[in-house]
PyMOL Python script that loads the backbone (N, CA, C, O; Angstrom):
from pymol import cmd

cmd.read_pdbstr("""\
ATOM      1  N   MET A   1      34.102  64.844  96.480  1.00  0.00           N
ATOM      2  CA  MET A   1      33.580  64.649  95.144  1.00  0.00           C
ATOM      3  C   MET A   1      33.538  66.014  94.447  1.00  0.00           C
ATOM      4  O   MET A   1      33.240  67.042  95.055  1.00  0.00           O
ATOM      5  N   GLU A   2      33.843  65.981  93.169  1.00  0.00           N
ATOM      6  CA  GLU A   2      33.948  67.187  92.380  1.00  0.00           C
ATOM      7  C   GLU A   2      33.140  66.985  91.089  1.00  0.00           C
ATOM      8  O   GLU A   2      33.035  65.875  90.569  1.00  0.00           O
ATOM      9  N   ASN A   3      32.582  68.075  90.599  1.00  0.00           N
ATOM     10  CA  ASN A   3      31.896  68.032  89.309  1.00  0.00           C
ATOM     11  C   ASN A   3      32.784  68.661  88.248  1.00  0.00           C
ATOM     12  O   ASN A   3      33.434  69.680  88.478  1.00  0.00           O
ATOM     13  N   LEU A   4      32.795  68.036  87.093  1.00  0.00           N
ATOM     14  CA  LEU A   4      33.419  68.631  85.920  1.00  0.00           C
ATOM     15  C   LEU A   4      32.383  68.665  84.817  1.00  0.00           C
ATOM     16  O   LEU A   4      31.425  67.892  84.833  1.00  0.00           O
ATOM     17  N   PHE A   5      32.568  69.554  83.866  1.00  0.00           N
ATOM     18  CA  PHE A   5      31.614  69.714  82.789  1.00  0.00           C
ATOM     19  C   PHE A   5      32.297  69.398  81.467  1.00  0.00           C
ATOM     20  O   PHE A   5      33.418  69.827  81.196  1.00  0.00           O
ATOM     21  N   VAL A   6      31.568  68.620  80.644  1.00  0.00           N
ATOM     22  CA  VAL A   6      32.090  68.106  79.380  1.00  0.00           C
ATOM     23  C   VAL A   6      31.225  68.638  78.254  1.00  0.00           C
ATOM     24  O   VAL A   6      30.001  68.525  78.316  1.00  0.00           O
ATOM     25  N   PRO A   7      31.837  69.220  77.219  1.00  0.00           N
ATOM     26  CA  PRO A   7      31.042  69.651  76.075  1.00  0.00           C
ATOM     27  C   PRO A   7      30.692  68.426  75.201  1.00  0.00           C
ATOM     28  O   PRO A   7      31.524  67.537  75.018  1.00  0.00           O
ATOM     29  N   TYR A   8      29.488  68.389  74.677  1.00  0.00           N
ATOM     30  CA  TYR A   8      29.030  67.276  73.850  1.00  0.00           C
ATOM     31  C   TYR A   8      28.479  67.785  72.528  1.00  0.00           C
ATOM     32  O   TYR A   8      27.886  68.860  72.440  1.00  0.00           O
ATOM     33  N   THR A   9      28.699  66.972  71.506  1.00  0.00           N
ATOM     34  CA  THR A   9      28.058  67.147  70.201  1.00  0.00           C
ATOM     35  C   THR A   9      27.318  65.841  69.950  1.00  0.00           C
ATOM     36  O   THR A   9      27.936  64.803  69.711  1.00  0.00           O
ATOM     37  N   GLY A  10      26.022  65.897  70.006  1.00  0.00           N
ATOM     38  CA  GLY A  10      25.246  64.673  69.875  1.00  0.00           C
ATOM     39  C   GLY A  10      25.515  63.772  71.058  1.00  0.00           C
ATOM     40  O   GLY A  10      25.361  64.183  72.209  1.00  0.00           O
ATOM     41  N   LYS A  11      25.926  62.517  70.772  1.00  0.00           N
ATOM     42  CA  LYS A  11      26.165  61.548  71.845  1.00  0.00           C
ATOM     43  C   LYS A  11      27.618  61.441  72.261  1.00  0.00           C
ATOM     44  O   LYS A  11      27.944  60.665  73.161  1.00  0.00           O
ATOM     45  N   LYS A  12      28.510  62.209  71.621  1.00  0.00           N
ATOM     46  CA  LYS A  12      29.938  62.105  71.928  1.00  0.00           C
ATOM     47  C   LYS A  12      30.480  63.430  72.459  1.00  0.00           C
ATOM     48  O   LYS A  12      29.956  64.501  72.150  1.00  0.00           O
ATOM     49  N   PRO A  13      31.530  63.337  73.256  1.00  0.00           N
ATOM     50  CA  PRO A  13      32.186  64.577  73.698  1.00  0.00           C
ATOM     51  C   PRO A  13      32.668  65.387  72.499  1.00  0.00           C
ATOM     52  O   PRO A  13      33.138  64.832  71.505  1.00  0.00           O
ATOM     53  N   ALA A  14      32.544  66.691  72.609  1.00  0.00           N
ATOM     54  CA  ALA A  14      32.962  67.594  71.525  1.00  0.00           C
ATOM     55  C   ALA A  14      34.496  67.625  71.460  1.00  0.00           C
ATOM     56  O   ALA A  14      35.181  67.789  72.470  1.00  0.00           O
ATOM     57  N   LEU A  15      34.988  67.467  70.272  1.00  0.00           N
ATOM     58  CA  LEU A  15      36.413  67.359  70.027  1.00  0.00           C
ATOM     59  C   LEU A  15      36.920  68.658  69.431  1.00  0.00           C
ATOM     60  O   LEU A  15      36.252  69.268  68.597  1.00  0.00           O
ATOM     61  N   VAL A  16      38.090  69.076  69.854  1.00  0.00           N
ATOM     62  CA  VAL A  16      38.779  70.222  69.246  1.00  0.00           C
ATOM     63  C   VAL A  16      40.158  69.746  68.843  1.00  0.00           C
ATOM     64  O   VAL A  16      40.804  69.014  69.592  1.00  0.00           O
ATOM     65  N   CYS A  17      40.615  70.147  67.676  1.00  0.00           N
ATOM     66  CA  CYS A  17      41.962  69.772  67.213  1.00  0.00           C
ATOM     67  C   CYS A  17      42.866  70.983  67.313  1.00  0.00           C
ATOM     68  O   CYS A  17      42.592  72.028  66.723  1.00  0.00           O
ATOM     69  N   ILE A  18      43.936  70.835  68.057  1.00  0.00           N
ATOM     70  CA  ILE A  18      44.901  71.911  68.230  1.00  0.00           C
ATOM     71  C   ILE A  18      46.287  71.386  67.902  1.00  0.00           C
ATOM     72  O   ILE A  18      46.798  70.493  68.578  1.00  0.00           O
ATOM     73  N   ASN A  19      46.891  71.940  66.868  1.00  0.00           N
ATOM     74  CA  ASN A  19      48.228  71.535  66.419  1.00  0.00           C
ATOM     75  C   ASN A  19      48.313  70.031  66.179  1.00  0.00           C
ATOM     76  O   ASN A  19      49.348  69.410  66.423  1.00  0.00           O
ATOM     77  N   GLY A  20      47.228  69.463  65.704  1.00  0.00           N
ATOM     78  CA  GLY A  20      47.190  68.031  65.415  1.00  0.00           C
ATOM     79  C   GLY A  20      46.781  67.163  66.608  1.00  0.00           C
ATOM     80  O   GLY A  20      46.635  65.949  66.460  1.00  0.00           O
ATOM     81  N   HIS A  21      46.596  67.757  67.773  1.00  0.00           N
ATOM     82  CA  HIS A  21      46.171  67.032  68.961  1.00  0.00           C
ATOM     83  C   HIS A  21      44.655  67.050  69.050  1.00  0.00           C
ATOM     84  O   HIS A  21      44.040  68.114  68.969  1.00  0.00           O
ATOM     85  N   ARG A  22      44.056  65.898  69.214  1.00  0.00           N
ATOM     86  CA  ARG A  22      42.599  65.760  69.365  1.00  0.00           C
ATOM     87  C   ARG A  22      42.290  65.816  70.862  1.00  0.00           C
ATOM     88  O   ARG A  22      42.743  64.961  71.622  1.00  0.00           O
ATOM     89  N   LEU A  23      41.519  66.821  71.285  1.00  0.00           N
ATOM     90  CA  LEU A  23      41.304  67.054  72.697  1.00  0.00           C
ATOM     91  C   LEU A  23      39.842  67.306  73.042  1.00  0.00           C
ATOM     92  O   LEU A  23      39.088  67.869  72.248  1.00  0.00           O
ATOM     93  N   VAL A  24      39.458  66.881  74.236  1.00  0.00           N
ATOM     94  CA  VAL A  24      38.198  67.277  74.852  1.00  0.00           C
ATOM     95  C   VAL A  24      38.586  68.159  76.030  1.00  0.00           C
ATOM     96  O   VAL A  24      39.419  67.781  76.854  1.00  0.00           O
ATOM     97  N   ILE A  25      37.981  69.324  76.101  1.00  0.00           N
ATOM     98  CA  ILE A  25      38.314  70.252  77.181  1.00  0.00           C
ATOM     99  C   ILE A  25      37.208  70.225  78.217  1.00  0.00           C
ATOM    100  O   ILE A  25      36.056  70.543  77.919  1.00  0.00           O
ATOM    101  N   LEU A  26      37.564  69.844  79.438  1.00  0.00           N
ATOM    102  CA  LEU A  26      36.643  69.803  80.564  1.00  0.00           C
ATOM    103  C   LEU A  26      36.861  71.066  81.406  1.00  0.00           C
ATOM    104  O   LEU A  26      37.963  71.613  81.450  1.00  0.00           O
ATOM    105  N   THR A  27      35.802  71.513  82.065  1.00  0.00           N
ATOM    106  CA  THR A  27      35.914  72.689  82.942  1.00  0.00           C
ATOM    107  C   THR A  27      35.297  72.414  84.298  1.00  0.00           C
ATOM    108  O   THR A  27      34.504  71.489  84.476  1.00  0.00           O
ATOM    109  N   HIS A  28      35.685  73.245  85.241  1.00  0.00           N
ATOM    110  CA  HIS A  28      35.108  73.184  86.586  1.00  0.00           C
ATOM    111  C   HIS A  28      33.800  73.970  86.654  1.00  0.00           C
ATOM    112  O   HIS A  28      32.975  73.740  87.538  1.00  0.00           O
ATOM    113  N   GLU A  29      33.618  74.906  85.709  1.00  0.00           N
ATOM    114  CA  GLU A  29      32.465  75.781  85.730  1.00  0.00           C
ATOM    115  C   GLU A  29      31.641  75.624  84.459  1.00  0.00           C
ATOM    116  O   GLU A  29      32.157  75.782  83.353  1.00  0.00           O
ATOM    117  N   LYS A  30      30.379  75.318  84.619  1.00  0.00           N
ATOM    118  CA  LYS A  30      29.490  75.083  83.482  1.00  0.00           C
ATOM    119  C   LYS A  30      29.414  76.322  82.573  1.00  0.00           C
ATOM    120  O   LYS A  30      29.412  76.206  81.347  1.00  0.00           O
ATOM    121  N   ASP A  31      29.351  77.493  83.191  1.00  0.00           N
ATOM    122  CA  ASP A  31      29.240  78.720  82.413  1.00  0.00           C
ATOM    123  C   ASP A  31      30.391  78.927  81.452  1.00  0.00           C
ATOM    124  O   ASP A  31      30.212  79.480  80.368  1.00  0.00           O
ATOM    125  N   THR A  32      31.573  78.483  81.848  1.00  0.00           N
ATOM    126  CA  THR A  32      32.755  78.630  80.985  1.00  0.00           C
ATOM    127  C   THR A  32      32.518  77.970  79.650  1.00  0.00           C
ATOM    128  O   THR A  32      32.875  78.530  78.613  1.00  0.00           O
ATOM    129  N   LEU A  33      31.926  76.795  79.649  1.00  0.00           N
ATOM    130  CA  LEU A  33      31.633  76.088  78.406  1.00  0.00           C
ATOM    131  C   LEU A  33      30.426  76.676  77.685  1.00  0.00           C
ATOM    132  O   LEU A  33      30.461  76.880  76.472  1.00  0.00           O
ATOM    133  N   GLU A  34      29.369  76.946  78.424  1.00  0.00           N
ATOM    134  CA  GLU A  34      28.120  77.402  77.817  1.00  0.00           C
ATOM    135  C   GLU A  34      28.305  78.710  77.051  1.00  0.00           C
ATOM    136  O   GLU A  34      27.652  78.933  76.031  1.00  0.00           O
ATOM    137  N   GLU A  35      29.181  79.562  77.536  1.00  0.00           N
ATOM    138  CA  GLU A  35      29.408  80.854  76.885  1.00  0.00           C
ATOM    139  C   GLU A  35      30.052  80.690  75.518  1.00  0.00           C
ATOM    140  O   GLU A  35      29.848  81.531  74.642  1.00  0.00           O
ATOM    141  N   ASP A  36      30.826  79.625  75.313  1.00  0.00           N
ATOM    142  CA  ASP A  36      31.591  79.480  74.069  1.00  0.00           C
ATOM    143  C   ASP A  36      31.443  78.095  73.442  1.00  0.00           C
ATOM    144  O   ASP A  36      32.405  77.559  72.891  1.00  0.00           O
ATOM    145  N   LEU A  37      30.250  77.514  73.524  1.00  0.00           N
ATOM    146  CA  LEU A  37      30.034  76.195  72.922  1.00  0.00           C
ATOM    147  C   LEU A  37      30.408  76.172  71.434  1.00  0.00           C
ATOM    148  O   LEU A  37      30.895  75.162  70.925  1.00  0.00           O
ATOM    149  N   ASP A  38      30.178  77.283  70.751  1.00  0.00           N
ATOM    150  CA  ASP A  38      30.469  77.333  69.319  1.00  0.00           C
ATOM    151  C   ASP A  38      31.954  77.157  69.003  1.00  0.00           C
ATOM    152  O   ASP A  38      32.303  76.672  67.927  1.00  0.00           O
ATOM    153  N   LEU A  39      32.825  77.545  69.925  1.00  0.00           N
ATOM    154  CA  LEU A  39      34.266  77.368  69.715  1.00  0.00           C
ATOM    155  C   LEU A  39      34.664  75.894  69.638  1.00  0.00           C
ATOM    156  O   LEU A  39      35.662  75.534  69.014  1.00  0.00           O
ATOM    157  N   LEU A  40      33.864  75.060  70.282  1.00  0.00           N
ATOM    158  CA  LEU A  40      34.149  73.628  70.328  1.00  0.00           C
ATOM    159  C   LEU A  40      33.256  72.831  69.399  1.00  0.00           C
ATOM    160  O   LEU A  40      33.413  71.617  69.271  1.00  0.00           O
ATOM    161  N   GLY A  41      32.316  73.510  68.747  1.00  0.00           N
ATOM    162  CA  GLY A  41      31.356  72.782  67.906  1.00  0.00           C
ATOM    163  C   GLY A  41      30.398  71.939  68.729  1.00  0.00           C
ATOM    164  O   GLY A  41      29.860  70.947  68.237  1.00  0.00           O
ATOM    165  N   ALA A  42      30.186  72.320  69.953  1.00  0.00           N
ATOM    166  CA  ALA A  42      29.341  71.550  70.879  1.00  0.00           C
ATOM    167  C   ALA A  42      27.907  72.080  70.861  1.00  0.00           C
ATOM    168  O   ALA A  42      27.657  73.229  70.497  1.00  0.00           O
ATOM    169  N   ASP A  43      26.981  71.226  71.257  1.00  0.00           N
ATOM    170  CA  ASP A  43      25.591  71.658  71.335  1.00  0.00           C
ATOM    171  C   ASP A  43      25.006  71.603  72.748  1.00  0.00           C
ATOM    172  O   ASP A  43      23.895  72.076  72.990  1.00  0.00           O
ATOM    173  N   ARG A  44      25.764  71.021  73.670  1.00  0.00           N
ATOM    174  CA  ARG A  44      25.290  70.951  75.065  1.00  0.00           C
ATOM    175  C   ARG A  44      26.460  70.656  75.994  1.00  0.00           C
ATOM    176  O   ARG A  44      27.568  70.344  75.558  1.00  0.00           O
ATOM    177  N   VAL A  45      26.177  70.765  77.283  1.00  0.00           N
ATOM    178  CA  VAL A  45      27.167  70.503  78.332  1.00  0.00           C
ATOM    179  C   VAL A  45      26.617  69.420  79.244  1.00  0.00           C
ATOM    180  O   VAL A  45      25.449  69.453  79.634  1.00  0.00           O
ATOM    181  N   LYS A  46      27.472  68.458  79.581  1.00  0.00           N
ATOM    182  CA  LYS A  46      27.065  67.378  80.478  1.00  0.00           C
ATOM    183  C   LYS A  46      27.930  67.418  81.738  1.00  0.00           C
ATOM    184  O   LYS A  46      29.147  67.590  81.660  1.00  0.00           O
ATOM    185  N   LYS A  47      27.289  67.258  82.900  1.00  0.00           N
ATOM    186  CA  LYS A  47      28.017  67.235  84.171  1.00  0.00           C
ATOM    187  C   LYS A  47      28.444  65.809  84.478  1.00  0.00           C
ATOM    188  O   LYS A  47      27.653  64.876  84.345  1.00  0.00           O
ATOM    189  N   VAL A  48      29.704  65.639  84.891  1.00  0.00           N
ATOM    190  CA  VAL A  48      30.166  64.341  85.352  1.00  0.00           C
ATOM    191  C   VAL A  48      30.715  64.511  86.767  1.00  0.00           C
ATOM    192  O   VAL A  48      31.375  65.503  87.076  1.00  0.00           O
ATOM    193  N   LYS A  49      30.436  63.540  87.606  1.00  0.00           N
ATOM    194  CA  LYS A  49      30.929  63.548  88.967  1.00  0.00           C
ATOM    195  C   LYS A  49      32.267  62.831  89.005  1.00  0.00           C
ATOM    196  O   LYS A  49      32.392  61.691  88.559  1.00  0.00           O
ATOM    197  N   VAL A  50      33.259  63.516  89.543  1.00  0.00           N
ATOM    198  CA  VAL A  50      34.595  62.937  89.652  1.00  0.00           C
ATOM    199  C   VAL A  50      34.748  62.523  91.105  1.00  0.00           C
ATOM    200  O   VAL A  50      34.748  63.364  92.004  1.00  0.00           O
ATOM    201  N   LYS A  51      34.878  61.214  91.330  1.00  0.00           N
ATOM    202  CA  LYS A  51      34.972  60.726  92.689  1.00  0.00           C
ATOM    203  C   LYS A  51      35.891  59.515  92.725  1.00  0.00           C
ATOM    204  O   LYS A  51      36.320  59.012  91.686  1.00  0.00           O
ATOM    205  N   GLY A  52      36.179  59.065  93.909  1.00  0.00           N
ATOM    206  CA  GLY A  52      36.966  57.851  94.045  1.00  0.00           C
ATOM    207  C   GLY A  52      38.463  58.102  94.047  1.00  0.00           C
ATOM    208  O   GLY A  52      38.927  59.226  94.235  1.00  0.00           O
ATOM    209  N   THR A  53      39.192  57.044  93.836  1.00  0.00           N
ATOM    210  CA  THR A  53      40.651  57.087  93.867  1.00  0.00           C
ATOM    211  C   THR A  53      41.177  57.719  92.574  1.00  0.00           C
ATOM    212  O   THR A  53      40.435  57.952  91.620  1.00  0.00           O
ATOM    213  N   ASP A  54      42.486  57.985  92.582  1.00  0.00           N
ATOM    214  CA  ASP A  54      43.116  58.519  91.372  1.00  0.00           C
ATOM    215  C   ASP A  54      42.936  57.556  90.198  1.00  0.00           C
ATOM    216  O   ASP A  54      42.722  57.981  89.063  1.00  0.00           O
ATOM    217  N   ALA A  55      43.024  56.272  90.480  1.00  0.00           N
ATOM    218  CA  ALA A  55      42.857  55.273  89.426  1.00  0.00           C
ATOM    219  C   ALA A  55      41.452  55.312  88.837  1.00  0.00           C
ATOM    220  O   ALA A  55      41.283  55.186  87.624  1.00  0.00           O
ATOM    221  N   GLU A  56      40.442  55.486  89.691  1.00  0.00           N
ATOM    222  CA  GLU A  56      39.055  55.570  89.210  1.00  0.00           C
ATOM    223  C   GLU A  56      38.841  56.831  88.393  1.00  0.00           C
ATOM    224  O   GLU A  56      38.126  56.813  87.391  1.00  0.00           O
ATOM    225  N   GLN A  57      39.458  57.924  88.816  1.00  0.00           N
ATOM    226  CA  GLN A  57      39.353  59.170  88.058  1.00  0.00           C
ATOM    227  C   GLN A  57      40.047  59.023  86.712  1.00  0.00           C
ATOM    228  O   GLN A  57      39.551  59.503  85.693  1.00  0.00           O
ATOM    229  N   GLU A  58      41.185  58.365  86.712  1.00  0.00           N
ATOM    230  CA  GLU A  58      41.906  58.125  85.483  1.00  0.00           C
ATOM    231  C   GLU A  58      41.068  57.284  84.509  1.00  0.00           C
ATOM    232  O   GLU A  58      41.107  57.514  83.301  1.00  0.00           O
ATOM    233  N   GLN A  59      40.325  56.327  85.026  1.00  0.00           N
ATOM    234  CA  GLN A  59      39.437  55.514  84.194  1.00  0.00           C
ATOM    235  C   GLN A  59      38.376  56.380  83.529  1.00  0.00           C
ATOM    236  O   GLN A  59      38.097  56.222  82.340  1.00  0.00           O
ATOM    237  N   LEU A  60      37.786  57.292  84.292  1.00  0.00           N
ATOM    238  CA  LEU A  60      36.777  58.192  83.754  1.00  0.00           C
ATOM    239  C   LEU A  60      37.348  59.034  82.615  1.00  0.00           C
ATOM    240  O   LEU A  60      36.744  59.145  81.549  1.00  0.00           O
ATOM    241  N   PHE A  61      38.527  59.628  82.858  1.00  0.00           N
ATOM    242  CA  PHE A  61      39.125  60.481  81.827  1.00  0.00           C
ATOM    243  C   PHE A  61      39.551  59.646  80.627  1.00  0.00           C
ATOM    244  O   PHE A  61      39.478  60.110  79.489  1.00  0.00           O
ATOM    245  N   GLY A  62      39.991  58.429  80.872  1.00  0.00           N
ATOM    246  CA  GLY A  62      40.363  57.519  79.789  1.00  0.00           C
ATOM    247  C   GLY A  62      39.167  57.163  78.921  1.00  0.00           C
ATOM    248  O   GLY A  62      39.281  57.073  77.698  1.00  0.00           O
ATOM    249  N   LYS A  63      38.017  56.959  79.559  1.00  0.00           N
ATOM    250  CA  LYS A  63      36.797  56.633  78.814  1.00  0.00           C
ATOM    251  C   LYS A  63      36.407  57.792  77.898  1.00  0.00           C
ATOM    252  O   LYS A  63      36.048  57.580  76.739  1.00  0.00           O
ATOM    253  N   ILE A  64      36.476  59.001  78.413  1.00  0.00           N
ATOM    254  CA  ILE A  64      36.170  60.188  77.599  1.00  0.00           C
ATOM    255  C   ILE A  64      37.149  60.292  76.434  1.00  0.00           C
ATOM    256  O   ILE A  64      36.744  60.547  75.300  1.00  0.00           O
ATOM    257  N   ALA A  65      38.424  60.097  76.709  1.00  0.00           N
ATOM    258  CA  ALA A  65      39.456  60.190  75.666  1.00  0.00           C
ATOM    259  C   ALA A  65      39.242  59.134  74.584  1.00  0.00           C
ATOM    260  O   ALA A  65      39.379  59.427  73.396  1.00  0.00           O
ATOM    261  N   ARG A  66      38.911  57.917  74.984  1.00  0.00           N
ATOM    262  CA  ARG A  66      38.686  56.837  73.994  1.00  0.00           C
ATOM    263  C   ARG A  66      37.480  57.127  73.099  1.00  0.00           C
ATOM    264  O   ARG A  66      37.465  56.720  71.937  1.00  0.00           O
ATOM    265  N   GLN A  67      36.487  57.813  73.616  1.00  0.00           N
ATOM    266  CA  GLN A  67      35.302  58.129  72.818  1.00  0.00           C
ATOM    267  C   GLN A  67      35.637  59.014  71.626  1.00  0.00           C
ATOM    268  O   GLN A  67      34.925  58.996  70.622  1.00  0.00           O
ATOM    269  N   VAL A  68      36.709  59.785  71.724  1.00  0.00           N
ATOM    270  CA  VAL A  68      37.088  60.685  70.630  1.00  0.00           C
ATOM    271  C   VAL A  68      38.453  60.333  70.047  1.00  0.00           C
ATOM    272  O   VAL A  68      38.956  61.038  69.173  1.00  0.00           O
ATOM    273  N   ASP A  69      39.046  59.255  70.522  1.00  0.00           N
ATOM    274  CA  ASP A  69      40.379  58.865  70.089  1.00  0.00           C
ATOM    275  C   ASP A  69      41.346  60.040  70.234  1.00  0.00           C
ATOM    276  O   ASP A  69      42.056  60.412  69.300  1.00  0.00           O
ATOM    277  N   GLY A  70      41.343  60.609  71.443  1.00  0.00           N
ATOM    278  CA  GLY A  70      42.166  61.788  71.714  1.00  0.00           C
ATOM    279  C   GLY A  70      42.564  61.884  73.165  1.00  0.00           C
ATOM    280  O   GLY A  70      42.699  60.872  73.852  1.00  0.00           O
ATOM    281  N   GLY A  71      42.751  63.091  73.623  1.00  0.00           N
ATOM    282  CA  GLY A  71      43.152  63.336  74.989  1.00  0.00           C
ATOM    283  C   GLY A  71      42.140  64.218  75.718  1.00  0.00           C
ATOM    284  O   GLY A  71      41.179  64.707  75.124  1.00  0.00           O
ATOM    285  N   VAL A  72      42.373  64.410  77.006  1.00  0.00           N
ATOM    286  CA  VAL A  72      41.497  65.214  77.851  1.00  0.00           C
ATOM    287  C   VAL A  72      42.337  66.299  78.504  1.00  0.00           C
ATOM    288  O   VAL A  72      43.426  66.044  79.018  1.00  0.00           O
ATOM    289  N   VAL A  73      41.802  67.522  78.471  1.00  0.00           N
ATOM    290  CA  VAL A  73      42.440  68.650  79.156  1.00  0.00           C
ATOM    291  C   VAL A  73      41.436  69.204  80.144  1.00  0.00           C
ATOM    292  O   VAL A  73      40.279  69.441  79.795  1.00  0.00           O
ATOM    293  N   ILE A  74      41.869  69.411  81.372  1.00  0.00           N
ATOM    294  CA  ILE A  74      41.007  70.048  82.374  1.00  0.00           C
ATOM    295  C   ILE A  74      41.440  71.501  82.478  1.00  0.00           C
ATOM    296  O   ILE A  74      42.557  71.805  82.899  1.00  0.00           O
ATOM    297  N   ALA A  75      40.549  72.383  82.092  1.00  0.00           N
ATOM    298  CA  ALA A  75      40.859  73.834  82.115  1.00  0.00           C
ATOM    299  C   ALA A  75      40.939  74.314  83.566  1.00  0.00           C
ATOM    300  O   ALA A  75      40.146  73.891  84.407  1.00  0.00           O
ATOM    301  N   PRO A  76      41.893  75.193  83.853  1.00  0.00           N
ATOM    302  CA  PRO A  76      41.970  75.747  85.201  1.00  0.00           C
ATOM    303  C   PRO A  76      40.729  76.587  85.529  1.00  0.00           C
ATOM    304  O   PRO A  76      40.179  77.256  84.654  1.00  0.00           O
ATOM    305  N   ALA A  77      40.301  76.549  86.769  1.00  0.00           N
ATOM    306  CA  ALA A  77      39.150  77.353  87.187  1.00  0.00           C
ATOM    307  C   ALA A  77      39.439  78.832  86.994  1.00  0.00           C
ATOM    308  O   ALA A  77      40.565  79.287  87.192  1.00  0.00           O
ATOM    309  N   GLY A  78      38.416  79.576  86.606  1.00  0.00           N
ATOM    310  CA  GLY A  78      38.556  81.028  86.477  1.00  0.00           C
ATOM    311  C   GLY A  78      39.187  81.509  85.187  1.00  0.00           C
ATOM    312  O   GLY A  78      39.419  82.706  85.024  1.00  0.00           O
ATOM    313  N   ILE A  79      39.468  80.601  84.267  1.00  0.00           N
ATOM    314  CA  ILE A  79      40.079  80.961  82.987  1.00  0.00           C
ATOM    315  C   ILE A  79      39.040  80.733  81.896  1.00  0.00           C
ATOM    316  O   ILE A  79      38.408  79.678  81.853  1.00  0.00           O
ATOM    317  N   GLY A  80      38.860  81.708  81.019  1.00  0.00           N
ATOM    318  CA  GLY A  80      37.914  81.577  79.919  1.00  0.00           C
ATOM    319  C   GLY A  80      38.369  80.578  78.883  1.00  0.00           C
ATOM    320  O   GLY A  80      39.565  80.334  78.723  1.00  0.00           O
ATOM    321  N   LEU A  81      37.424  80.008  78.189  1.00  0.00           N
ATOM    322  CA  LEU A  81      37.719  78.986  77.182  1.00  0.00           C
ATOM    323  C   LEU A  81      38.612  79.529  76.076  1.00  0.00           C
ATOM    324  O   LEU A  81      39.519  78.831  75.624  1.00  0.00           O
ATOM    325  N   ARG A  82      38.378  80.749  75.636  1.00  0.00           N
ATOM    326  CA  ARG A  82      39.219  81.347  74.589  1.00  0.00           C
ATOM    327  C   ARG A  82      40.677  81.391  75.010  1.00  0.00           C
ATOM    328  O   ARG A  82      41.571  81.097  74.216  1.00  0.00           O
ATOM    329  N   ASP A  83      40.916  81.764  76.275  1.00  0.00           N
ATOM    330  CA  ASP A  83      42.280  81.818  76.790  1.00  0.00           C
ATOM    331  C   ASP A  83      42.913  80.433  76.880  1.00  0.00           C
ATOM    332  O   ASP A  83      44.102  80.272  76.609  1.00  0.00           O
ATOM    333  N   VAL A  84      42.122  79.441  77.260  1.00  0.00           N
ATOM    334  CA  VAL A  84      42.623  78.070  77.340  1.00  0.00           C
ATOM    335  C   VAL A  84      43.046  77.595  75.947  1.00  0.00           C
ATOM    336  O   VAL A  84      44.128  77.033  75.779  1.00  0.00           O
ATOM    337  N   LEU A  85      42.189  77.824  74.956  1.00  0.00           N
ATOM    338  CA  LEU A  85      42.499  77.421  73.581  1.00  0.00           C
ATOM    339  C   LEU A  85      43.739  78.132  73.058  1.00  0.00           C
ATOM    340  O   LEU A  85      44.593  77.517  72.419  1.00  0.00           O
ATOM    341  N   LYS A  86      43.835  79.416  73.329  1.00  0.00           N
ATOM    342  CA  LYS A  86      44.990  80.192  72.858  1.00  0.00           C
ATOM    343  C   LYS A  86      46.273  79.664  73.506  1.00  0.00           C
ATOM    344  O   LYS A  86      47.303  79.548  72.842  1.00  0.00           O
ATOM    345  N   ASN A  87      46.209  79.343  74.811  1.00  0.00           N
ATOM    346  CA  ASN A  87      47.385  78.824  75.494  1.00  0.00           C
ATOM    347  C   ASN A  87      47.783  77.465  74.936  1.00  0.00           C
ATOM    348  O   ASN A  87      48.967  77.201  74.729  1.00  0.00           O
ATOM    349  N   LEU A  88      46.810  76.607  74.692  1.00  0.00           N
ATOM    350  CA  LEU A  88      47.123  75.277  74.126  1.00  0.00           C
ATOM    351  C   LEU A  88      47.745  75.415  72.748  1.00  0.00           C
ATOM    352  O   LEU A  88      48.681  74.683  72.427  1.00  0.00           O
ATOM    353  N   GLU A  89      47.254  76.331  71.924  1.00  0.00           N
ATOM    354  CA  GLU A  89      47.812  76.546  70.590  1.00  0.00           C
ATOM    355  C   GLU A  89      49.280  76.973  70.689  1.00  0.00           C
ATOM    356  O   GLU A  89      50.094  76.590  69.848  1.00  0.00           O
ATOM    357  N   THR A  90      49.616  77.754  71.701  1.00  0.00           N
ATOM    358  CA  THR A  90      50.975  78.222  71.890  1.00  0.00           C
ATOM    359  C   THR A  90      51.888  77.142  72.453  1.00  0.00           C
ATOM    360  O   THR A  90      53.041  77.019  72.039  1.00  0.00           O
ATOM    361  N   GLU A  91      51.372  76.360  73.396  1.00  0.00           N
ATOM    362  CA  GLU A  91      52.202  75.412  74.135  1.00  0.00           C
ATOM    363  C   GLU A  91      52.335  74.019  73.513  1.00  0.00           C
ATOM    364  O   GLU A  91      53.366  73.367  73.676  1.00  0.00           O
ATOM    365  N   LEU A  92      51.323  73.570  72.818  1.00  0.00           N
ATOM    366  CA  LEU A  92      51.394  72.214  72.259  1.00  0.00           C
ATOM    367  C   LEU A  92      52.273  72.170  71.018  1.00  0.00           C
ATOM    368  O   LEU A  92      52.188  73.051  70.161  1.00  0.00           O
ATOM    369  N   PRO A  93      53.103  71.162  70.921  1.00  0.00           N
ATOM    370  CA  PRO A  93      53.920  71.040  69.691  1.00  0.00           C
ATOM    371  C   PRO A  93      53.036  70.589  68.529  1.00  0.00           C
ATOM    372  O   PRO A  93      51.979  69.989  68.726  1.00  0.00           O
ATOM    373  N   TRP A  94      53.480  70.883  67.355  1.00  0.00           N
ATOM    374  CA  TRP A  94      52.749  70.434  66.158  1.00  0.00           C
ATOM    375  C   TRP A  94      52.973  68.949  65.949  1.00  0.00           C
ATOM    376  O   TRP A  94      54.085  68.446  66.109  1.00  0.00           O
ATOM    377  N   LEU A  95      51.905  68.254  65.591  1.00  0.00           N
ATOM    378  CA  LEU A  95      51.992  66.841  65.213  1.00  0.00           C
ATOM    379  C   LEU A  95      51.700  66.739  63.732  1.00  0.00           C
ATOM    380  O   LEU A  95      50.897  67.498  63.190  1.00  0.00           O
ATOM    381  N   GLN A  96      52.351  65.808  63.092  1.00  0.00           N
ATOM    382  CA  GLN A  96      52.131  65.635  61.667  1.00  0.00           C
ATOM    383  C   GLN A  96      51.580  64.290  61.374  1.00  0.00           C
ATOM    384  O   GLN A  96      51.329  63.965  60.213  1.00  0.00           O
TER     385      GLN A  96
END
""", "prot")
cmd.dss("prot")
cmd.show_as("cartoon", "prot")
cmd.util.cbc("prot")
cmd.orient("prot")
């Protein structure tokens, strides 16, 4: 079982728009999010337990994505949020 951390604004996951992509960024480390909550417009961090089969994990990520009508990105461990955002801005194609 693994813990992931989700940024929240009020009752919904905090959404960031990058090149037209609506994303929620999850991290392995709570501190990574707490240090830069303002970058995501978030006001708190919520811990979620990731367990079960791949299908069950996919359901969890799908639920988070549906709450914001977007996608989910899991940031690599040991990488700061600013670097993750910068990389996504570079790598994601523009949507119109």
